[in-house]
C-alpha positions in Angstrom: 109.8 -46.3 143.5 112.8 -46.7 142.0 111.3 -47.3 138.3 109.3 -44.4 139.1 112.7 -42.0 139.1 114.3 -43.9 136.5 111.5 -43.5 134.5 111.4 -40.0 134.8 115.1 -39.9 134.9 114.7 -41.4 131.0 112.3 -39.3 130.2 114.6 -35.7 131.0 117.4 -37.4 128.3 114.4 -37.7 126.0 113.3 -34.2 126.4 116.8 -33.7 126.0 117.6 -35.4 123.5 114.9 -33.9 121.6 115.9 -31.1 122.4 119.9 -30.7 121.0 117.7 -32.7 117.9 115.7 -29.7 117.4 118.4 -27.0 117.7 120.5 -28.9 115.1 117.4 -29.4 113.1 117.3 -25.4 113.6 120.3 -25.0 112.6 120.5 -27.1 109.3 117.5 -25.5 107.8 119.4 -22.1 109.0 122.3 -22.9 107.0 120.4 -25.4 104.0 118.6 -21.7 103.6 121.6 -19.5 103.6 123.4 -22.6 101.0 119.6 -21.9 98.8 120.3 -18.5 98.7 123.7 -19.0 97.7 123.0 -20.8 94.7 120.0 -19.0 93.6 122.1 -15.5 93.4 125.3 -17.7 91.6 122.9 -19.0 89.1 121.4 -14.9 88.5 124.7 -14.0 87.6 125.9 -16.5 85.7 122.4 -16.1 83.4 123.2 -12.3 83.2 127.0 -12.7 82.1 126.2 -15.6 79.5 123.4 -12.8 78.2 126.5 -10.9 77.9 128.4 -13.3 76.5 125.6 -13.6 73.3 125.2 -10.3 73.2 129.5 -11.0 71.6 128.7 -13.9 69.5 126.0 -11.8 68.0 128.3 -8.7 67.1 130.5 -8.0 64.3 134.2 -7.3 64.8 133.0 -3.6 65.0 130.2 -3.9 67.4 131.9 -6.4 69.6 135.0 -4.4 70.8 132.4 -1.0 70.5 131.0 -3.3 73.3 133.4 -3.8 74.6 134.8 -0.7 75.1 131.2 0.5 76.0 130.8 -2.2 78.4 134.8 -1.9 80.3 133.5 1.5 81.0 130.3 1.5 82.4 131.6 -1.6 84.6 134.7 0.0 85.7 133.1 3.6 86.8 130.6 1.6 88.9 133.3 -0.3 90.5 135.5 2.8 91.0 132.3 4.9 92.4 131.7 2.3 94.9 135.0 0.6 95.7 137.7 3.7 94.5 139.9 4.3 91.6 141.7 1.4 91.9 139.7 -1.1 90.6 139.1 -2.0 86.7 136.2 -3.7 84.9 138.2 -6.1 81.7 136.8 -8.0 78.9 138.6 -9.9 77.3 137.3 -11.6 74.0 138.7 -14.8 72.7 138.4 -17.5 70.3 137.3 -20.8 70.5 135.2 -23.5 68.2 135.0 -21.1 65.9 133.3 -18.3 68.0 134.3 -15.4 70.1 134.4 -15.8 74.0 133.4 -13.6 76.6 136.0 -13.5 80.0 135.9 -11.1 82.6 138.3 -10.4 85.0 138.9 -7.2 88.1 141.8 -5.8 87.9 143.1 -4.3 91.0 145.9 -1.7 91.6 148.0 -2.3 94.2 150.5 0.3 95.9 149.9 2.5 92.7 151.4 -0.2 90.5 151.4 -3.7 91.4 148.2 -4.5 88.8 146.2 -7.9 90.2 143.4 -9.6 87.6 141.2 -12.3 89.0 137.9 -13.9 88.4 134.6 -11.2 89.5 134.3 -13.4 92.7 137.2 -13.8 93.6 137.9 -10.4 93.8 137.7 -8.7 97.3 134.5 -10.8 98.1 130.9 -10.5 97.2 130.3 -6.8 97.3 132.0 -6.8 94.4 130.1 -9.2 92.3 127.1 -7.6 93.6 128.0 -3.5 92.2 129.7 -5.6 88.6 125.9 -8.0 88.4 124.4 -4.2 88.7 126.7 -1.9 86.3 125.7 -5.2 84.1 121.8 -4.7 84.5 122.4 -1.1 83.8 124.5 -1.7 80.3 122.3 -4.4 78.9 119.3 -2.1 79.7 120.6 1.0 78.0 122.0 -1.0 75.1 119.4 -2.9 73.7 118.2 -2.6 70.6 115.0 -1.8 70.4 115.4 0.1 73.5 113.8 -0.9 76.7 111.9 1.2 77.9 110.2 1.7 82.2 111.8 1.7 85.8 115.2 -0.6 86.7 113.7 -2.9 89.2 115.6 -4.6 91.7 115.8 -7.2 94.8 117.6 -6.2 97.5 120.6 -5.1 94.8 123.9 -5.1 96.8 123.3 -7.7 99.1 126.4 -8.6 99.9 128.2 -5.0 99.8 129.8 -4.3 103.7 128.2 -1.6 105.5 131.3 0.6 104.3 130.6 1.1 100.9 127.0 0.5 100.9 126.6 4.1 100.9 127.8 4.8 97.8 125.9 2.1 95.9 123.1 4.2 96.4 124.3 7.4 95.6 126.0 5.0 92.2 121.6 4.4 91.7 121.3 7.9 92.2 123.2 9.4 90.4 122.0 6.0 87.4 118.5 7.4 87.9 119.7 10.7 87.5 122.1 10.4 84.3 119.6 7.8 82.4 116.7 9.8 83.3 115.3 5.8 84.6 113.0 5.2 88.0 114.6 3.2 90.0 112.4 0.5 92.2 113.6 -1.3 94.9 113.6 -4.0 97.7 116.3 -3.5 101.1 116.8 -3.9 104.0 119.6 -1.8 103.6 118.3 1.5 105.6 121.5 4.2 103.9 120.1 2.6 100.4 116.5 3.0 101.5 117.5 6.7 102.4 118.4 8.1 99.2 115.2 7.1 98.1 112.6 10.3 97.0 110.0 7.8 97.9 109.8 4.9 100.2 107.4 2.7 102.2 108.2 0.3 104.8 106.3 -2.8 105.1 106.1 -4.6 108.2 103.5 -7.2 109.6 100.9 -6.9 112.1 98.3 -9.6 113.3 99.9 -11.9 110.5 99.0 -9.2 107.5 101.6 -7.3 106.1 100.8 -3.8 106.3 102.6 -1.0 103.6 103.3 1.8 105.8 105.4 5.3 104.4 108.7 5.9 105.6 109.5 8.5 107.8 113.2 10.0 109.1 115.0 7.6 110.7 113.6 5.0 108.3 
């Protein structure tokens, strides 16, 4: 009898250890997924900024200055549309090893006077980077020669923009679609972004299959 009780206690301890280890594993897997998504996002943003840098490198001085002004203006307008008038996008071009190099900054105005410049990733969190990336994609799409036709396809745009500013992003996208006469197709979990769409579809998992439904009121 004592051996059986000892065995039962040992089994209970092993079960408890298993559940603890299982919980730790699940937590580590969630953290791994989060870090992987963060890495993929950083790589995508780096690739986008590299494309803009290549654009500056390949153009003449005059064209480069025009491109700089256009990019600064359009991205600044996007930031101001979403976050308010105290943000401005800056592009600085300097010669490095005989070729022009572009660096990007966000200028924030505090109290109407003090101006602080930071790298995009250091300016008020990830939401600013999301809006800059979105605006730069529009700039590159509209300035491409020969022109690139077709819709603007977005996967989870403004994923890190807070709920406070999500509706502003939605209105910005709608206005951009109107101004540039270009359809916007996007995948999103954000109800505010989906709510301004002319047509919205909801994808649900039913019995192991993805079912597409037309989204009605209260998406």
